[in-house]
Residue, then its C-alpha position, 0 to 999 in steps of 0.5 A: m244670208m248664207t245657206d249653202p254647204l260651204m258657208t253653213y259648215a264654216w260657221s258650224g264650230d265655235a271654240s268649244s268641242y261641239r259642231l252644229i251646222p246652222a240652217a242659215v247664217v245671217f249677218i246682223n247690223s242693227e236692232d231693226d235687223v235683229r227684229a227682222v231675223m226674229t220675225a222671220a225665224r218665228a215664222e219658219r219655227l227656227p231658233i236663233t243663236f246670236r254669235a260675237a267672236g265665237t270664242s265660247l268654250s261650252g257650245q253656246a255659240v253654235t246652232d242648227g237653226v239660224l246663226a245670227v252673226l254680229g256684223d260691222g254695225w256694233r262697233k260703237l266705243s264712246i269713252h265718257p268724261g273722265a273715263e269713269q264709264i265707257t259705252l260699247g257695242p257688242a262687236i267691240i273686241v275687249a282689248h280694243a276697249n282697253t287700248a282706248l282706256k289705256p291713256f286714262n289708266k283705266k280698263l274694263g273689269p272683265d279680262p278674259a284671256s281670250q281678250a285679244t279676240c273676244k267681243i263684248g256681246g260675248v263677255v256680257n252674255n257669259n258674264s266672263s271674268g279673267m285673271c284679275c277680274g274675280v267676282a267683284y269686277n265682272t259685268y254683273h257688278t260693273m255694268a251701269r247700263l244695258r240696251i237690249v232687244l227682247a224676243d217680242g222685238t221691244m227695245l229697252d235702254s235702262g239708262d234712258a228714263a223715257s225707254c224705261a217708262a215706256f217699258r214699264a207701261s208696255h211690259a207691266d205683266l213681265l215686271a210684275a212677274l219678276a217682282a213676284l219671283h223676287h219676293e218668293v225668293m226672299e221669303d225662302a231663307d235657305l234659297v237666299a243663303l244658297i244664292r249668296h253662297k254660290y256667288r261668293i265665288k265665280n259662278t256662271v252655272g244657270y241664270s244670274i238668279n242673284a239678281l232676285v236677291d241683290y235688287h228690288d226694282p224688277l227693271d234692275i232684276l231684268i237687266h241683271l238677269i240678261v247678263g250671263s244668260e247666253g243669248t236665251l233671254g234677249f239680245v244685248s245691243e250696247v252696254t255701258y261699263n264702269t271702268i276700274p283703275e289700270h295702275p301704271h306701276k306693275a311687278t310680275a313674277l313666276v314663283p315656283f313652290p315645292d308642292p300645291y299645299a305651300a302654293a295654296r297656303a300663299i295664295i290664301e294669304l295673298s287673297n286679302g280675305g277675299v276682298q278684291t282690290t286694284t292695288g296690291v296683288t291683282a292676279a295669282e295664276y296657279i300653274e300645275r307642273r304638268a302644265l309647266a311642262t308644256v311650255e318650259h321650252l319657252v324662253p320666258l320660263a328659262p329662269l325658272l327651270p333650275w327650281l322646278t322639281e317633278s311636283s313643283p307648281a308655280v304661281l304667276i303673280d301681278v302687283a300693281a300700284p298707282t305710284a312706284e313708291q307704293l309698288e315697292e311697298e306692295t311688292a315687299r309685302t308680297v315677297d314676305i308672304l311668299r317666303r313664309n309660305g315656302a316659295t323656292h324662287i322669287d324674282f319680281s320684275t317691272d320690265e314690261a316686256r318680261s311681264h308681257a312674255l310671261w302673261d302671253v305664255r299663261k294666256g296661251f295655255f288654252t291653245s298651246g296645251g291644245a297643240a300638245r294633244p295627239k293629232g286628230t283628237s278634240m281639245l276638251t276644257e272645263d273651268v271650275a271653282a271651289p272655296i279658296d281655303r280648299l284650294a290644295e285639296f281641290v287641285i289634287d282631287m281634280r288631278d286624281l279625277l282626270d288620271r283615273y279616267g285616262y286623261e293623263d295629258a290633261i293640264i290644270f291651271g287657273h285664277a287662284l285668287a278666285g279658286n277658279l281652275h281651268f283643266q283641259m285634256s283631249d280625246d278622239f271622238s270618232d271613237p264612240k267609247a270616247a263619248d261614253k268616257f267623257d259622259l261618265f267623267n262629267q258625271e263624277l266631275s259634277q259630284l266632286v265640284s258641286v256637291r263635295y266642294g260646294g263649288s261651281l261647275k262653271a266659273e266663267h265660261g258660261t253653262g252652254r250645252a256642256i253643263a246644261p245637264f248638270v245645272e239642277a245637280e248644282w242648284g237643286s230642284k227648287a232653284y232649277a225650277l225657278m230658272y225655267r220659269i225665268k226662261e219662259l217669262f222672257d221667251p215662252e216660244y223657246l225661240l232664243n238659243p234653246g237647249v243652251l243653259l237649260n236642257r232636259d236632255d241628260k246627254v246633250h253634253v256628249k252629243n254633236l261632239k267635234v271630230m278633228p280628222l287629220a287634213d294637213d300637217l301645217v294645221d292638224m293642231c289647230i283647235e279652232c279657237g278663233f284667236c286668228e280671226p281679228a288679223c284675217p283680212s277676209h274674215q266676215m267676207t269669206l272665210s277666216p283661217r279657223q274656218r279655212i281649216a275646218v272646211t279643209r278637214e271636212r273635205e278631207r273626211l269626205r274624201r276619205s270616207g266617200e260618204d257624199p261625193a256631191r257635197l264634197k264636190r260642191l265644197d271643193d268648188d266653192f272653196q276656190y273663191a272663198g278659201l283660196d282666191t280670197c286668202a291673202a296668204c299673209n300668215l298674220c294669223s300665225l302671229r295671233c295663234p299661240v302655236g304659230i299655225e300658218t294657214g296661209t301656207m296651207i292655202i298656198g299648198q292647196r293652190t299648188e295642188r290645183r294647178g293644172d298643166f296649162a297653168r304651170s306652162v303659163a307660170g313657166f312662160a311668166a318666169r322666163h319672161t319677167g322683163g316683158i311682163e314688167a314692161a307690159m304691166r307698167a305700160g298698161v297701168g300707164l296707158a290707163d293713167v293717160a286715159k283717165s286724164v283724157v276721159s273721166a276717171p270713173l268712166v275708165e273705171t266703169v269700162t274696165e270693171t265691165a271688162r273684168r266681169i266679162s272676162g271672169n275677172r281675168i282683166p285687172r281692175i283700173y282705179k284712180a289711185l293706181k299709178p305706173g311705177p318709175g321703172a328700173p332706176k339708174l345710178p348717178e355717175s360716181r364722182d370717185d369712179p365713173k364705173a362704180s355702178g358696174f363693179p362686181v365687187p363691193i370695194a369701198l370708194s373714198g372711204r365710203q361704205r358700199v351697199v347693194y340696192f335692189p329696187s323691188c319689182a312692185t316698186r318699179m311697176f307701181g307708183a304712188p299717187e300725187t301728194g302735193h309735196n313733190l315727193l320722189a318715187v321710192p327708188a329715186a328717193m332711196l338712191a338720194l338717201l343713200a347718197r345723202a348718207g355717203f354710201d356707194v351704191v351698186m344695183p343688179d344689172n338689167l333690173g327689168g324683170q329681176c324678181c325675188g320669186q314671192p309672186f310665184q310662191s304665193k300663187g303656188f308655183p314653187e319651182e318658178a319661184a325658186r328659178v326666178g329668186g335663185a337668179l337674183n340671189a346669185q347676182l346679189a351674192t356676187l355684187s355683195g361679195n357673199g354678204a361682205a357688203l349690205v344688201l337692201t330692198d325697198a319692199s317688205t314682202c320682197a325682204k321677207h321672201l329673201k329671208d325665207f328663201p335666202g342666198a349667200a347675201p342676207v337682205l335688210d328691209s328699208s325700215e330697219f336699214l333706214l333707221r339703223e344706217i340712214l337716219p343717223r347720218l341725216t338732218i331733218t329739215q322739214k316735217l309734216p304735222v301728222v303721218a298715218v302709218h300702216h304696218n303691212c303683213s310682211a313688216q309685221r312678221l319681220k317685227e319691223q313696226p318699231a322701226t317704221e314708226a321711229i322713221a315716221r316720227a322723225c318725219a312728222d310731228t305726230i303719227a297715227v297708226l292704222s289700228s283697224v287695218t292688219c293686212c290691207g288685203y292687196a296681197g300682191d296683185k289681189g288688189l287688181f284681180v280680187p279688189e273686194l278683198n282690199e276694199h273689205a280689209t280697209r273698210f275702216a281705215k278712214q276712221d283711223i286717219p286724223a282730220d289734219c293728216t294728209l299723207g300716209v306711209s307703207t313699206v310696199s307699194t301695192c299696199a300703199s296703192g290700195l290704202s290710198e284708194h280706201a283710206g282717203v289720203p295718199f300713201v307713200g313709200l317710207a323712203s319718199l317720206l324720209e327723203y322729203a323730211s331731210r331734203p336740203l332746203s334751198 
């Protein structure tokens, strides 16, 4: 549980435009935890809000009470026989569930654009839908079973007969009340007609009172009322979904139209009369011209540009089928409809890469549109729906409303087959007039959508705080009163997320609005969506990138305003460990961010700002004595390794851990998997020229190609654990492979202490990084003839740094070099049954995953890619000085390792060391594995 100013502020925002600072943040991992939190919160008269991924857009995942965050205990994923059903814990990310289902050609019905980040708990509680989901495939309609904990602590499992029987006995009064509500509604023909009309289109405004019409058994009514209830009726601890087909054959096109009317006519015809299907047109995403303008610089849009006029919308269409022949038929039918309705350019493609690229653009509108807003403003978003037969005029009226209120930067896009439009705009809520304008806009929006079009003011994002004041206007007083009766049946104390979904404060939607003060050019465009968080090794240990940015903004605001110096000092002090020390600065967050924000680079900048004169002098000394430091590090690790062979390894680790604590963690940690490196390798004498290793100019000898090999300092200092396969150390393996493939090799002279500069850069000493790295670049340039010869290094971190801060000689990493230059010249002589593969952060940023996997596949019958580990958190030497980061980042690694796997590979020796400790099998360098697999058999 956390109550300090730093952590409570870090958890004060979700992806919405609201901010509330919780009184306490507590991680829950079991149903017993849920009950304990409920008991404690009730005693303190504090409300509870449950939070999954925090991608909520309507303010339903923030609170000033107790924020109960899903921990690691809710990661259950169980595919039923035949994959017709899947049981999931609420902390499972939607995309991970779909990845598990893909081999069976199945998927979940809900497919929100945030599925790479959002979690099942949020999907159930918001009744989320998405691009292809429509109404028929949302949670309400595809849920087979639900397990919940109610406000009184009672657990109900709707799929367990004993649980249901016990609940019927213990909660007879609640079930009787729900049955009475059902009969009351069914006797009111007008109310039944209203409910059925409202749920023909997407609708997440208020409670799912269609349960009172669709079901008769009060137990069925109860569990379907939970869906979309936004944590106000109970806690969802498990759900079983009926899966839907994920057809393997697809065609995608982004189709421009001359105007919204032509696009709408085509969409109406494509909608199959409102009957959803998984075959044929499964998605049609309307994108207005102004939205297209924000992304038309992107490569996937280039083919469309000649066909766009000033008013051209476009529709992104997916066609799917179980066979190639049927896909061809469905695509032809779709093309005919599009042509007849005036499409100006039709180019369907079955290329999966192009399809993904187009859908990435569409899924990124939320953040890319947000990034186009003026700096310092908050991003606002709503999602509405209207009957599809009025789509064109609905779009035009929405645009008119946005323009009249001065939201000219707004963009409109959405799930056209469901009549569902999203729009987003921005405003600066540090100006009080902005909230007043937003209030008036929302009032008129409510009349436009709910009254004039008979639509839904919230189609799929949940009601939250954003729409709570407008629920009665949409549903009428009778249905609104019914919703309050439901809330009080389940939660008479208003313990669970009060003020969300139902709220009698008609101004709650313009209270507690986020301000977004300028803090750093690198991150000012962040909208705090949270898409970055699954990639971050410190997420839920200390801070995520979203939280580092939010806290940095608040610190900057306090610094400028001068309003609370004591709080600012506390935030600054506590940010040292949580924000700076435990950030791996891997920048994998930028790969998840649709606009590429590099939070790690911001953190490196803040480290630089905090470096005092003494730290700079130490760094300067280190930069001048890299050789001595390397020798000392190797000697220290070697001495510790010898000590572990004399006395027990656990005793050595205990002693060094005690010394670390006494020293304030200034002494590096020693552990079993840490081994001394081989040091600087020596070149074998060339049979063609004994002096070849010293040649300054890359001349090919005996017709062989020259390559410059730089063994990284990490590879020289840290070695691999014992494997039982008699593997060579990476430098020796690389030299053996180069010789085996017929290369002539040169290396820099006096390798001891040679460094690319990355360790200095990541610690916030850019001058020392430039000095040390510049010296290496000069040597590599000379040895390679300014790039005439290939230059190779063996650590992805080193290669990435040398690409970011290049010299005259471009550098290749081991993955790309081994795949392109070495593997085709080798004969594989022996394979392992299975090899685990970790893609370290630099390798991911270099997009080397396919190359690494290709080499691993050449060396093993099967490979197992670590899906639970993004950055391993070793982060240079953080595995030695902040080992808890490495431990946290790899806590699920063992789950990714098959039982018959005895070896793993990584492209950085320090990462391999950290993984060896926590994954349960030794990890080695890629060159060591390939040398073993291609070793001539005697």
